[in-house]
py3Dmol code that shows the C-alpha trace and the ligand (Angstrom):
import py3Dmol

protein = """\
ATOM      1  CA  MET A   1      -4.891  -0.141 -27.423  1.00  0.00           C
ATOM      2  CA  MET A   2      -3.576   0.589 -23.949  1.00  0.00           C
ATOM      3  CA  ALA A   3      -0.914   3.253 -23.609  1.00  0.00           C
ATOM      4  CA  LYS A   4       2.527   2.494 -22.123  1.00  0.00           C
ATOM      5  CA  PRO A   5       2.183   2.070 -18.314  1.00  0.00           C
ATOM      6  CA  LEU A   6       3.169   4.960 -16.081  1.00  0.00           C
ATOM      7  CA  HIS A   7       4.793   2.679 -13.545  1.00  0.00           C
ATOM      8  CA  ILE A   8       8.256   1.131 -13.899  1.00  0.00           C
ATOM      9  CA  CYS A   9       9.459  -2.434 -13.356  1.00  0.00           C
ATOM     10  CA  THR A  10      11.129  -2.249  -9.915  1.00  0.00           C
ATOM     11  CA  PRO A  11      14.013  -4.321  -8.643  1.00  0.00           C
ATOM     12  CA  LEU A  12      13.422  -7.605  -6.810  1.00  0.00           C
ATOM     13  CA  LEU A  13      16.279  -8.283  -4.383  1.00  0.00           C
ATOM     14  CA  GLU A  14      17.206 -11.282  -2.290  1.00  0.00           C
ATOM     15  CA  SER A  15      17.603  -9.872   1.226  1.00  0.00           C
ATOM     16  CA  VAL A  16      20.398 -11.642   3.006  1.00  0.00           C
ATOM     17  CA  PRO A  17      19.763  -9.871   6.348  1.00  0.00           C
ATOM     18  CA  MET A  18      15.982 -10.727   6.225  1.00  0.00           C
ATOM     19  CA  SER A  19      16.716 -14.284   5.145  1.00  0.00           C
ATOM     20  CA  LYS A  20      18.896 -14.627   8.269  1.00  0.00           C
ATOM     21  CA  VAL A  21      15.967 -13.536  10.463  1.00  0.00           C
ATOM     22  CA  VAL A  22      13.349 -15.806   8.835  1.00  0.00           C
ATOM     23  CA  GLY A  23      15.647 -18.796   8.102  1.00  0.00           C
ATOM     24  CA  CYS A  24      14.705 -18.990   4.415  1.00  0.00           C
ATOM     25  CA  LYS A  25      15.233 -16.912   1.280  1.00  0.00           C
ATOM     26  CA  VAL A  26      13.439 -13.545   1.601  1.00  0.00           C
ATOM     27  CA  PHE A  27      12.889 -11.537  -1.608  1.00  0.00           C
ATOM     28  CA  ILE A  28      11.879  -7.844  -1.448  1.00  0.00           C
ATOM     29  CA  LYS A  29       9.972  -6.208  -4.240  1.00  0.00           C
ATOM     30  CA  CYS A  30      11.213  -2.608  -4.069  1.00  0.00           C
ATOM     31  CA  ASP A  31       8.204  -0.578  -5.087  1.00  0.00           C
ATOM     32  CA  ASN A  32       9.547   2.328  -3.063  1.00  0.00           C
ATOM     33  CA  MET A  33      11.526   2.894  -6.277  1.00  0.00           C
ATOM     34  CA  GLN A  34       8.488   3.859  -8.300  1.00  0.00           C
ATOM     35  CA  PRO A  35       8.420   7.401  -9.626  1.00  0.00           C
ATOM     36  CA  SER A  36       5.739   8.372  -7.142  1.00  0.00           C
ATOM     37  CA  ALA A  37       7.656   6.627  -4.275  1.00  0.00           C
ATOM     38  CA  SER A  38       5.108   3.843  -3.800  1.00  0.00           C
ATOM     39  CA  PHE A  39       3.301   0.975  -5.541  1.00  0.00           C
ATOM     40  CA  LYS A  40       0.267   3.300  -5.936  1.00  0.00           C
ATOM     41  CA  ILE A  41       1.242   4.451  -9.440  1.00  0.00           C
ATOM     42  CA  ARG A  42       0.582   0.901 -10.707  1.00  0.00           C
ATOM     43  CA  GLY A  43      -3.126   1.044 -10.031  1.00  0.00           C
ATOM     44  CA  ILE A  44      -3.672   4.760 -10.074  1.00  0.00           C
ATOM     45  CA  GLY A  45      -1.748   5.200 -13.314  1.00  0.00           C
ATOM     46  CA  HIS A  46      -3.787   2.431 -15.006  1.00  0.00           C
ATOM     47  CA  ARG A  47      -7.087   3.802 -13.668  1.00  0.00           C
ATOM     48  CA  ILE A  48      -6.256   7.371 -14.820  1.00  0.00           C
ATOM     49  CA  GLN A  49      -5.092   6.256 -18.297  1.00  0.00           C
ATOM     50  CA  LYS A  50      -8.404   4.399 -18.771  1.00  0.00           C
ATOM     51  CA  ALA A  51     -10.455   7.322 -17.358  1.00  0.00           C
ATOM     52  CA  VAL A  52      -8.922   9.972 -19.647  1.00  0.00           C
ATOM     53  CA  GLN A  53      -9.452   7.645 -22.613  1.00  0.00           C
ATOM     54  CA  MET A  54     -13.137   7.775 -21.627  1.00  0.00           C
ATOM     55  CA  GLY A  55     -13.070  11.600 -21.707  1.00  0.00           C
ATOM     56  CA  GLY A  56     -12.015  12.616 -18.153  1.00  0.00           C
ATOM     57  CA  LYS A  57     -10.353  16.006 -18.057  1.00  0.00           C
ATOM     58  CA  HIS A  58      -9.602  16.861 -14.391  1.00  0.00           C
ATOM     59  CA  ILE A  59      -8.243  14.385 -11.918  1.00  0.00           C
ATOM     60  CA  ILE A  60      -9.559  14.547  -8.334  1.00  0.00           C
ATOM     61  CA  CYS A  61      -8.093  12.245  -5.751  1.00  0.00           C
ATOM     62  CA  SER A  62      -8.579  11.981  -2.015  1.00  0.00           C
ATOM     63  CA  SER A  63      -5.562  10.528  -0.388  1.00  0.00           C
ATOM     64  CA  GLY A  64      -3.417   9.910   2.703  1.00  0.00           C
ATOM     65  CA  GLY A  65      -0.610  11.130   0.432  1.00  0.00           C
ATOM     66  CA  ASN A  66       0.682   8.335  -1.776  1.00  0.00           C
ATOM     67  CA  ALA A  67      -2.359   7.782  -3.992  1.00  0.00           C
ATOM     68  CA  GLY A  68      -2.311  11.586  -4.395  1.00  0.00           C
ATOM     69  CA  PHE A  69       1.323  11.522  -5.385  1.00  0.00           C
ATOM     70  CA  ALA A  70       0.611   8.824  -7.966  1.00  0.00           C
ATOM     71  CA  ALA A  71      -2.403  10.745  -9.328  1.00  0.00           C
ATOM     72  CA  ALA A  72      -0.483  14.065  -9.483  1.00  0.00           C
ATOM     73  CA  TYR A  73       2.392  12.295 -11.248  1.00  0.00           C
ATOM     74  CA  ALA A  74       0.055  10.564 -13.714  1.00  0.00           C
ATOM     75  CA  ALA A  75      -1.827  13.803 -14.383  1.00  0.00           C
ATOM     76  CA  ARG A  76       1.421  15.674 -15.037  1.00  0.00           C
ATOM     77  CA  GLN A  77       2.664  12.971 -17.402  1.00  0.00           C
ATOM     78  CA  LEU A  78      -0.585  12.928 -19.309  1.00  0.00           C
ATOM     79  CA  GLY A  79      -1.052  16.735 -19.296  1.00  0.00           C
ATOM     80  CA  TYR A  80      -4.165  17.027 -17.131  1.00  0.00           C
ATOM     81  CA  PRO A  81      -4.843  19.170 -14.069  1.00  0.00           C
ATOM     82  CA  ALA A  82      -5.075  17.415 -10.682  1.00  0.00           C
ATOM     83  CA  THR A  83      -6.680  18.356  -7.390  1.00  0.00           C
ATOM     84  CA  ILE A  84      -5.608  16.278  -4.422  1.00  0.00           C
ATOM     85  CA  VAL A  85      -7.584  16.346  -1.153  1.00  0.00           C
ATOM     86  CA  ILE A  86      -5.591  15.234   1.907  1.00  0.00           C
ATOM     87  CA  PRO A  87      -6.529  15.017   5.586  1.00  0.00           C
ATOM     88  CA  GLU A  88      -4.837  17.147   8.292  1.00  0.00           C
ATOM     89  CA  SER A  89      -2.857  14.045   9.367  1.00  0.00           C
ATOM     90  CA  THR A  90      -0.827  14.122   6.122  1.00  0.00           C
ATOM     91  CA  PRO A  91       2.563  15.797   6.778  1.00  0.00           C
ATOM     92  CA  ASP A  92       3.152  19.285   5.362  1.00  0.00           C
ATOM     93  CA  PHE A  93       6.210  18.164   3.390  1.00  0.00           C
ATOM     94  CA  VAL A  94       3.920  15.725   1.513  1.00  0.00           C
ATOM     95  CA  ALA A  95       1.567  18.562   0.627  1.00  0.00           C
ATOM     96  CA  ALA A  96       4.567  20.583  -0.590  1.00  0.00           C
ATOM     97  CA  GLY A  97       5.750  17.649  -2.705  1.00  0.00           C
ATOM     98  CA  LEU A  98       2.284  17.296  -4.243  1.00  0.00           C
ATOM     99  CA  ARG A  99       2.360  20.998  -5.211  1.00  0.00           C
ATOM    100  CA  ASP A 100       5.807  20.451  -6.732  1.00  0.00           C
ATOM    101  CA  GLU A 101       4.204  17.670  -8.862  1.00  0.00           C
ATOM    102  CA  GLY A 102       1.953  20.436 -10.168  1.00  0.00           C
ATOM    103  CA  ALA A 103      -1.225  19.524  -8.270  1.00  0.00           C
ATOM    104  CA  GLU A 104      -3.634  21.793  -6.460  1.00  0.00           C
ATOM    105  CA  VAL A 105      -3.738  20.624  -2.819  1.00  0.00           C
ATOM    106  CA  ILE A 106      -6.713  20.913  -0.486  1.00  0.00           C
ATOM    107  CA  VAL A 107      -6.399  19.928   3.138  1.00  0.00           C
ATOM    108  CA  HIS A 108      -9.714  18.751   4.600  1.00  0.00           C
ATOM    109  CA  GLY A 109     -10.847  16.779   7.623  1.00  0.00           C
ATOM    110  CA  LYS A 110      -9.145  14.706  10.295  1.00  0.00           C
ATOM    111  CA  VAL A 111      -8.701  11.403   8.538  1.00  0.00           C
ATOM    112  CA  TRP A 112      -8.777  10.177   4.904  1.00  0.00           C
ATOM    113  CA  ASP A 113     -12.513   9.327   5.023  1.00  0.00           C
ATOM    114  CA  ASN A 114     -13.340  13.000   5.672  1.00  0.00           C
ATOM    115  CA  ALA A 115     -11.082  14.108   2.782  1.00  0.00           C
ATOM    116  CA  ASN A 116     -12.812  11.654   0.559  1.00  0.00           C
ATOM    117  CA  GLU A 117     -16.262  12.950   1.291  1.00  0.00           C
ATOM    118  CA  TYR A 118     -15.004  16.470   0.369  1.00  0.00           C
ATOM    119  CA  ALA A 119     -13.412  15.229  -2.878  1.00  0.00           C
ATOM    120  CA  MET A 120     -16.684  13.661  -3.954  1.00  0.00           C
ATOM    121  CA  LYS A 121     -18.568  16.901  -3.324  1.00  0.00           C
ATOM    122  CA  LEU A 122     -15.861  18.934  -5.124  1.00  0.00           C
ATOM    123  CA  ALA A 123     -16.206  16.790  -8.207  1.00  0.00           C
ATOM    124  CA  GLU A 124     -19.856  17.791  -8.631  1.00  0.00           C
ATOM    125  CA  ASP A 125     -18.692  21.355  -9.381  1.00  0.00           C
ATOM    126  CA  ILE A 126     -15.808  20.593 -11.740  1.00  0.00           C
ATOM    127  CA  ASP A 127     -16.682  19.870 -15.342  1.00  0.00           C
ATOM    128  CA  GLY A 128     -15.178  16.675 -16.798  1.00  0.00           C
ATOM    129  CA  SER A 129     -13.759  15.633 -13.418  1.00  0.00           C
ATOM    130  CA  ILE A 130     -12.885  12.088 -12.594  1.00  0.00           C
ATOM    131  CA  VAL A 131     -12.707  11.022  -8.953  1.00  0.00           C
ATOM    132  CA  ILE A 132      -9.878   8.605  -8.373  1.00  0.00           C
ATOM    133  CA  HIS A 133     -10.523   6.392  -5.364  1.00  0.00           C
ATOM    134  CA  PRO A 134      -7.265   5.379  -3.628  1.00  0.00           C
ATOM    135  CA  PHE A 135      -8.232   1.777  -3.011  1.00  0.00           C
ATOM    136  CA  ASP A 136     -11.703   0.795  -4.327  1.00  0.00           C
ATOM    137  CA  HIS A 137     -11.851   0.394  -8.072  1.00  0.00           C
ATOM    138  CA  PRO A 138     -11.393  -2.659 -10.366  1.00  0.00           C
ATOM    139  CA  ASP A 139      -9.029  -0.752 -12.717  1.00  0.00           C
ATOM    140  CA  LEU A 140      -6.875   0.119  -9.760  1.00  0.00           C
ATOM    141  CA  TRP A 141      -6.649  -3.498  -8.605  1.00  0.00           C
ATOM    142  CA  GLU A 142      -5.801  -4.562 -12.165  1.00  0.00           C
ATOM    143  CA  GLY A 143      -2.915  -2.088 -12.161  1.00  0.00           C
ATOM    144  CA  HIS A 144      -1.727  -3.185  -8.701  1.00  0.00           C
ATOM    145  CA  SER A 145      -1.713  -6.803  -9.850  1.00  0.00           C
ATOM    146  CA  THR A 146       1.412  -6.082 -11.920  1.00  0.00           C
ATOM    147  CA  VAL A 147       3.460  -6.026  -8.763  1.00  0.00           C
ATOM    148  CA  ILE A 148       2.909  -9.805  -8.648  1.00  0.00           C
ATOM    149  CA  SER A 149       3.181 -10.623 -12.344  1.00  0.00           C
ATOM    150  CA  GLU A 150       6.503  -8.734 -12.376  1.00  0.00           C
ATOM    151  CA  SER A 151       7.716 -10.473  -9.205  1.00  0.00           C
ATOM    152  CA  ALA A 152       6.767 -13.880 -10.710  1.00  0.00           C
ATOM    153  CA  ASN A 153       9.048 -13.116 -13.668  1.00  0.00           C
ATOM    154  CA  GLN A 154      11.873 -11.976 -11.401  1.00  0.00           C
ATOM    155  CA  MET A 155      11.666 -14.718  -8.666  1.00  0.00           C
ATOM    156  CA  PRO A 156      13.769 -17.806  -9.216  1.00  0.00           C
ATOM    157  CA  VAL A 157      11.088 -19.892  -7.434  1.00  0.00           C
ATOM    158  CA  LYS A 158       7.409 -19.770  -6.448  1.00  0.00           C
ATOM    159  CA  PRO A 159       7.242 -18.315  -2.906  1.00  0.00           C
ATOM    160  CA  ASP A 160       5.725 -20.120   0.080  1.00  0.00           C
ATOM    161  CA  ALA A 161       4.141 -16.860   1.379  1.00  0.00           C
ATOM    162  CA  VAL A 162       3.606 -13.250   0.230  1.00  0.00           C
ATOM    163  CA  VAL A 163       3.752 -10.503   2.906  1.00  0.00           C
ATOM    164  CA  VAL A 164       1.886  -7.259   2.240  1.00  0.00           C
ATOM    165  CA  CYS A 165       0.342  -4.486   4.293  1.00  0.00           C
ATOM    166  CA  VAL A 166      -3.343  -3.452   4.170  1.00  0.00           C
ATOM    167  CA  GLY A 167      -4.845   0.041   4.280  1.00  0.00           C
ATOM    168  CA  GLY A 168      -8.143   0.197   2.409  1.00  0.00           C
ATOM    169  CA  GLY A 169      -7.359  -3.184   0.803  1.00  0.00           C
ATOM    170  CA  GLY A 170      -6.615  -2.035  -2.774  1.00  0.00           C
ATOM    171  CA  LEU A 171      -3.121  -3.440  -2.766  1.00  0.00           C
ATOM    172  CA  LEU A 172      -4.390  -6.676  -1.291  1.00  0.00           C
ATOM    173  CA  CYS A 173      -6.955  -7.035  -4.022  1.00  0.00           C
ATOM    174  CA  GLY A 174      -4.322  -6.422  -6.685  1.00  0.00           C
ATOM    175  CA  VAL A 175      -1.983  -8.972  -5.057  1.00  0.00           C
ATOM    176  CA  VAL A 176      -4.727 -11.633  -4.899  1.00  0.00           C
ATOM    177  CA  GLN A 177      -5.623 -10.969  -8.602  1.00  0.00           C
ATOM    178  CA  GLY A 178      -1.951 -11.036  -9.649  1.00  0.00           C
ATOM    179  CA  MET A 179      -1.413 -14.300  -7.743  1.00  0.00           C
ATOM    180  CA  LYS A 180      -4.443 -15.815  -9.481  1.00  0.00           C
ATOM    181  CA  LYS A 181      -2.922 -14.846 -12.906  1.00  0.00           C
ATOM    182  CA  VAL A 182       0.473 -16.361 -12.197  1.00  0.00           C
ATOM    183  CA  GLY A 183      -0.790 -19.583 -10.667  1.00  0.00           C
ATOM    184  CA  TRP A 184      -0.031 -18.661  -7.027  1.00  0.00           C
ATOM    185  CA  SER A 185      -3.633 -19.061  -5.716  1.00  0.00           C
ATOM    186  CA  ASP A 186      -2.468 -21.680  -3.241  1.00  0.00           C
ATOM    187  CA  VAL A 187       0.216 -19.414  -1.729  1.00  0.00           C
ATOM    188  CA  PRO A 188      -0.810 -17.853   1.548  1.00  0.00           C
ATOM    189  CA  ILE A 189      -0.782 -14.076   1.980  1.00  0.00           C
ATOM    190  CA  VAL A 190       0.201 -12.466   5.290  1.00  0.00           C
ATOM    191  CA  ALA A 191      -1.836  -9.278   5.478  1.00  0.00           C
ATOM    192  CA  MET A 192      -0.222  -6.806   7.899  1.00  0.00           C
ATOM    193  CA  GLU A 193      -1.831  -3.836   9.691  1.00  0.00           C
ATOM    194  CA  THR A 194      -1.089  -1.752  12.721  1.00  0.00           C
ATOM    195  CA  LYS A 195      -3.278  -1.416  15.813  1.00  0.00           C
ATOM    196  CA  GLY A 196      -5.426   1.670  15.395  1.00  0.00           C
ATOM    197  CA  ALA A 197      -5.587   1.220  11.598  1.00  0.00           C
ATOM    198  CA  ASP A 198      -6.782  -2.371  11.644  1.00  0.00           C
ATOM    199  CA  SER A 199     -10.008  -2.123   9.611  1.00  0.00           C
ATOM    200  CA  TYR A 200      -9.256  -5.268   7.584  1.00  0.00           C
ATOM    201  CA  ASN A 201      -8.646  -7.366  10.671  1.00  0.00           C
ATOM    202  CA  ALA A 202     -11.856  -6.054  12.255  1.00  0.00           C
ATOM    203  CA  ALA A 203     -13.799  -6.966   9.072  1.00  0.00           C
ATOM    204  CA  VAL A 204     -12.309 -10.428   8.829  1.00  0.00           C
ATOM    205  CA  LEU A 205     -13.111 -11.140  12.526  1.00  0.00           C
ATOM    206  CA  ALA A 206     -16.673  -9.823  12.187  1.00  0.00           C
ATOM    207  CA  GLY A 207     -17.302 -11.441   8.789  1.00  0.00           C
ATOM    208  CA  GLU A 208     -18.580  -8.050   7.558  1.00  0.00           C
ATOM    209  CA  LEU A 209     -17.252  -4.571   6.883  1.00  0.00           C
ATOM    210  CA  VAL A 210     -16.479  -2.707  10.122  1.00  0.00           C
ATOM    211  CA  THR A 211     -15.954   1.100  10.366  1.00  0.00           C
ATOM    212  CA  LEU A 212     -13.405   2.053  12.954  1.00  0.00           C
ATOM    213  CA  PRO A 213     -14.281   5.018  15.190  1.00  0.00           C
ATOM    214  CA  ASP A 214     -10.854   6.712  14.472  1.00  0.00           C
ATOM    215  CA  ILE A 215      -7.344   6.139  13.201  1.00  0.00           C
ATOM    216  CA  THR A 216      -4.930   6.135  16.127  1.00  0.00           C
ATOM    217  CA  SER A 217      -1.921   4.473  14.499  1.00  0.00           C
ATOM    218  CA  ARG A 218       1.096   6.397  13.262  1.00  0.00           C
ATOM    219  CA  ALA A 219       0.723   4.511  10.009  1.00  0.00           C
ATOM    220  CA  LYS A 220      -1.737   7.074   8.620  1.00  0.00           C
ATOM    221  CA  CYS A 221      -1.554   5.642   5.123  1.00  0.00           C
ATOM    222  CA  LEU A 222      -3.082   2.451   6.422  1.00  0.00           C
ATOM    223  CA  GLY A 223      -5.797   4.669   7.917  1.00  0.00           C
ATOM    224  CA  ALA A 224      -8.987   3.884   6.036  1.00  0.00           C
ATOM    225  CA  LEU A 225     -11.844   3.617   8.533  1.00  0.00           C
ATOM    226  CA  THR A 226     -13.465   0.890   6.406  1.00  0.00           C
ATOM    227  CA  VAL A 227     -11.766  -1.462   3.897  1.00  0.00           C
ATOM    228  CA  CYS A 228     -13.230  -2.109   0.433  1.00  0.00           C
ATOM    229  CA  LYS A 229     -15.771  -4.891   0.128  1.00  0.00           C
ATOM    230  CA  ARG A 230     -13.713  -6.797  -2.400  1.00  0.00           C
ATOM    231  CA  SER A 231     -10.835  -7.255   0.060  1.00  0.00           C
ATOM    232  CA  LEU A 232     -13.164  -8.900   2.579  1.00  0.00           C
ATOM    233  CA  GLU A 233     -14.593 -11.155  -0.190  1.00  0.00           C
ATOM    234  CA  TYR A 234     -11.126 -12.202  -1.115  1.00  0.00           C
ATOM    235  CA  SER A 235     -10.472 -13.255   2.494  1.00  0.00           C
ATOM    236  CA  LYS A 236     -12.914 -16.031   1.813  1.00  0.00           C
ATOM    237  CA  GLU A 237     -11.484 -16.981  -1.558  1.00  0.00           C
ATOM    238  CA  HIS A 238      -7.759 -17.006  -0.981  1.00  0.00           C
ATOM    239  CA  PRO A 239      -5.670 -18.147   2.116  1.00  0.00           C
ATOM    240  CA  ILE A 240      -5.059 -14.751   3.743  1.00  0.00           C
ATOM    241  CA  HIS A 241      -3.783 -14.430   7.321  1.00  0.00           C
ATOM    242  CA  SER A 242      -4.608 -11.087   8.861  1.00  0.00           C
ATOM    243  CA  VAL A 243      -2.026  -9.928  11.460  1.00  0.00           C
ATOM    244  CA  VAL A 244      -2.083  -6.742  13.529  1.00  0.00           C
ATOM    245  CA  VAL A 245       1.171  -5.376  15.022  1.00  0.00           C
ATOM    246  CA  ASP A 246       1.951  -2.406  17.249  1.00  0.00           C
ATOM    247  CA  ASP A 247       3.321   0.881  15.759  1.00  0.00           C
ATOM    248  CA  ARG A 248       6.578  -0.016  17.542  1.00  0.00           C
ATOM    249  CA  ASP A 249       6.952  -3.101  15.343  1.00  0.00           C
ATOM    250  CA  ALA A 250       6.172  -1.120  12.197  1.00  0.00           C
ATOM    251  CA  VAL A 251       8.669   1.676  13.121  1.00  0.00           C
ATOM    252  CA  ASN A 252      11.226  -1.031  13.972  1.00  0.00           C
ATOM    253  CA  GLY A 253      10.605  -2.491  10.497  1.00  0.00           C
ATOM    254  CA  CYS A 254      11.416   0.894   8.941  1.00  0.00           C
ATOM    255  CA  LEU A 255      14.590   1.238  10.980  1.00  0.00           C
ATOM    256  CA  ARG A 256      15.766  -2.277  10.222  1.00  0.00           C
ATOM    257  CA  LEU A 257      15.134  -1.851   6.452  1.00  0.00           C
ATOM    258  CA  LEU A 258      17.104   1.367   6.570  1.00  0.00           C
ATOM    259  CA  ASP A 259      20.087  -0.316   8.252  1.00  0.00           C
ATOM    260  CA  ASP A 260      19.880  -3.513   6.275  1.00  0.00           C
ATOM    261  CA  HIS A 261      19.278  -2.073   2.752  1.00  0.00           C
ATOM    262  CA  ARG A 262      19.678   1.758   2.994  1.00  0.00           C
ATOM    263  CA  ILE A 263      15.994   2.127   2.013  1.00  0.00           C
ATOM    264  CA  LEU A 264      13.673   4.591   3.741  1.00  0.00           C
ATOM    265  CA  VAL A 265       9.964   3.834   3.791  1.00  0.00           C
ATOM    266  CA  GLU A 266       6.772   4.963   5.495  1.00  0.00           C
ATOM    267  CA  VAL A 267       5.502   3.356   8.704  1.00  0.00           C
ATOM    268  CA  ALA A 268       2.634   1.900   6.609  1.00  0.00           C
ATOM    269  CA  CYS A 269       5.239  -0.125   4.772  1.00  0.00           C
ATOM    270  CA  GLY A 270       6.996  -0.860   8.064  1.00  0.00           C
ATOM    271  CA  ALA A 271       3.916  -2.864   9.022  1.00  0.00           C
ATOM    272  CA  ALA A 272       4.698  -5.321   6.218  1.00  0.00           C
ATOM    273  CA  LEU A 273       8.374  -5.409   7.235  1.00  0.00           C
ATOM    274  CA  ALA A 274       7.313  -6.281  10.761  1.00  0.00           C
ATOM    275  CA  GLY A 275       6.051  -9.519   9.260  1.00  0.00           C
ATOM    276  CA  VAL A 276       9.730 -10.375   8.871  1.00  0.00           C
ATOM    277  CA  TYR A 277      11.500  -8.521  11.622  1.00  0.00           C
ATOM    278  CA  SER A 278       8.978  -9.223  14.443  1.00  0.00           C
ATOM    279  CA  ASN A 279       8.963 -12.972  13.788  1.00  0.00           C
ATOM    280  CA  ILE A 280       5.332 -13.012  12.653  1.00  0.00           C
ATOM    281  CA  LEU A 281       6.068 -15.663  10.070  1.00  0.00           C
ATOM    282  CA  LYS A 282       7.504 -17.993  12.734  1.00  0.00           C
ATOM    283  CA  ASP A 283       4.380 -17.476  14.889  1.00  0.00           C
ATOM    284  CA  LEU A 284       2.092 -18.330  11.914  1.00  0.00           C
ATOM    285  CA  GLN A 285       4.182 -21.473  11.228  1.00  0.00           C
ATOM    286  CA  LYS A 286       3.723 -22.562  14.857  1.00  0.00           C
ATOM    287  CA  GLU A 287      -0.045 -21.989  14.500  1.00  0.00           C
ATOM    288  CA  GLY A 288      -0.056 -24.225  11.369  1.00  0.00           C
ATOM    289  CA  LYS A 289      -1.057 -21.285   9.145  1.00  0.00           C
ATOM    290  CA  LEU A 290       2.123 -21.393   7.107  1.00  0.00           C
ATOM    291  CA  PRO A 291       4.067 -24.510   5.967  1.00  0.00           C
ATOM    292  CA  PRO A 292       6.445 -25.844   8.662  1.00  0.00           C
ATOM    293  CA  GLU A 293       9.345 -25.368   6.256  1.00  0.00           C
ATOM    294  CA  LEU A 294       9.546 -22.177   4.306  1.00  0.00           C
ATOM    295  CA  LYS A 295      11.894 -22.051   1.386  1.00  0.00           C
ATOM    296  CA  SER A 296      11.178 -18.544   0.172  1.00  0.00           C
ATOM    297  CA  VAL A 297       9.039 -15.576   0.992  1.00  0.00           C
ATOM    298  CA  LEU A 298       8.123 -12.513  -0.994  1.00  0.00           C
ATOM    299  CA  VAL A 299       7.699  -9.154   0.805  1.00  0.00           C
ATOM    300  CA  ILE A 300       6.107  -6.232  -0.996  1.00  0.00           C
ATOM    301  CA  VAL A 301       8.034  -3.120  -0.015  1.00  0.00           C
ATOM    302  CA  CYS A 302       5.231  -0.694  -0.891  1.00  0.00           C
ATOM    303  CA  GLY A 303       7.253   2.426  -0.025  1.00  0.00           C
ATOM    304  CA  GLY A 304       5.601   5.738   0.736  1.00  0.00           C
ATOM    305  CA  SER A 305       6.585   9.417   0.566  1.00  0.00           C
ATOM    306  CA  GLY A 306       5.375  10.459   3.982  1.00  0.00           C
ATOM    307  CA  ILE A 307       8.691   9.936   5.739  1.00  0.00           C
ATOM    308  CA  THR A 308      12.011  11.701   6.304  1.00  0.00           C
ATOM    309  CA  LEU A 309      14.973  10.649   8.414  1.00  0.00           C
ATOM    310  CA  GLN A 310      13.974  13.232  10.984  1.00  0.00           C
ATOM    311  CA  LYS A 311      10.379  12.007  11.065  1.00  0.00           C
ATOM    312  CA  LEU A 312      11.562   8.407  11.496  1.00  0.00           C
ATOM    313  CA  MET A 313      13.753   9.468  14.403  1.00  0.00           C
ATOM    314  CA  GLU A 314      10.734  11.191  16.029  1.00  0.00           C
ATOM    315  CA  TYR A 315       8.674   7.997  15.594  1.00  0.00           C
ATOM    316  CA  LYS A 316      11.542   5.943  17.004  1.00  0.00           C
ATOM    317  CA  ALA A 317      11.632   8.095  20.147  1.00  0.00           C
ATOM    318  CA  SER A 318       7.853   8.194  20.492  1.00  0.00           C
ATOM    319  CA  VAL A 319       7.499   4.381  20.468  1.00  0.00           C
ATOM    320  CA  GLY A 320      10.439   3.942  22.887  1.00  0.00           C
ATOM    321  CA  LEU A 321      12.988   2.371  20.548  1.00  0.00           C
TER     322      LEU A 321
END
"""
ligand_1 = """\
23
PLV
N -2.415 4.789 1.159
C -3.638 5.472 0.678
C -4.728 5.598 1.682
O -4.363 6.381 2.747
C -3.294 6.835 0.071
O -4.161 7.619 -0.151
O -2.121 7.011 -0.282
N 1.437 1.488 1.769
C 1.438 2.791 1.479
C 2.738 3.480 1.437
C 0.194 3.477 1.167
O 0.218 4.773 0.891
C -0.978 2.777 1.278
C -2.319 3.424 0.946
C -0.952 1.398 1.571
C 0.267 0.827 1.821
C -2.195 0.588 1.652
O -2.769 0.409 0.431
P -4.330 0.052 0.289
O -5.087 1.224 0.797
O -4.489 -0.179 -1.127
O -4.561 -1.134 1.159
C -5.393 6.461 3.754
"""
view = py3Dmol.view(width=600, height=400)
view.addModel(protein, "pdb")
view.setStyle({"model": 0}, {"cartoon": {"style": "trace"}})
view.addModel(ligand_1, "xyz")
view.setStyle({"model": 1}, {"stick": {}})
view.zoomTo()
view.show()
């Protein structure tokens, strides 16, 4: 029997300010409220619970920050040690927060992919270690799929579109799987990324996995050089529209959410919010990719711990807002 999940059921709110922008009801799934500050605990929690049942004794996780937070939280709840490997691009206050969660923190490499290589090597030397991949594992997608099954219970109607951001594609895979489970397979997904972290868009355009030379976006938590294979496969099985915005749009999304709902999220999450605040949905409607009349839209507010008010103000200035 499966243990009680480590994630919580988060609020789903009707956003009046966003509804005004889009011209239909917009619902926000507030996964920023999770105990690890992002949706990640859904999949990571589920993956770790299963792994320790199989005999795993030491959690190792490479992360841009949020998968690490979820892994450290899960490890502490379950009473196991955790080692989190983060790249240099992860802010120091995130590393400090991970240590406060009781994890050992190792900083390695420029981007997440470098940290991941190190984590894999480290695992060879630690007895009973389990390596938790932040986006590429079926147990993880199964856990992430609960963000949709929960939303389906909370939504008064079936949405006409679901807006979500894409890093390595783990959340996207979970969302597709959840939508399949609740009978939303015909509902289009708007998959948001920022320029400079757009490995999903590159893969969709090429029809095969593409490895970016570097991550140049401020949305470091979307910064996987290559997305997981399953996310590309899903782009052929489910209506998914891949959209790339500028960092400016993503930062604007964070600022608008803060003003509209008093919620502070990472720039990674701001990419999804740009789907609403930068009129992406209207553009997709004009292109015939979304129905001409939208009645309701679901936006996954994935959250993220790599942000402070000061940091958001710095981003704001640096993008000229
Ligand atoms: N962040 C990963 C990968 O970073 C991590 O290690 O935390 N929104 C937030 C706030 C995130 O932290 C992430 C992933 C995503 C969205 C994207 O999720 P994915 O990778 O499942 O598409 C490099």
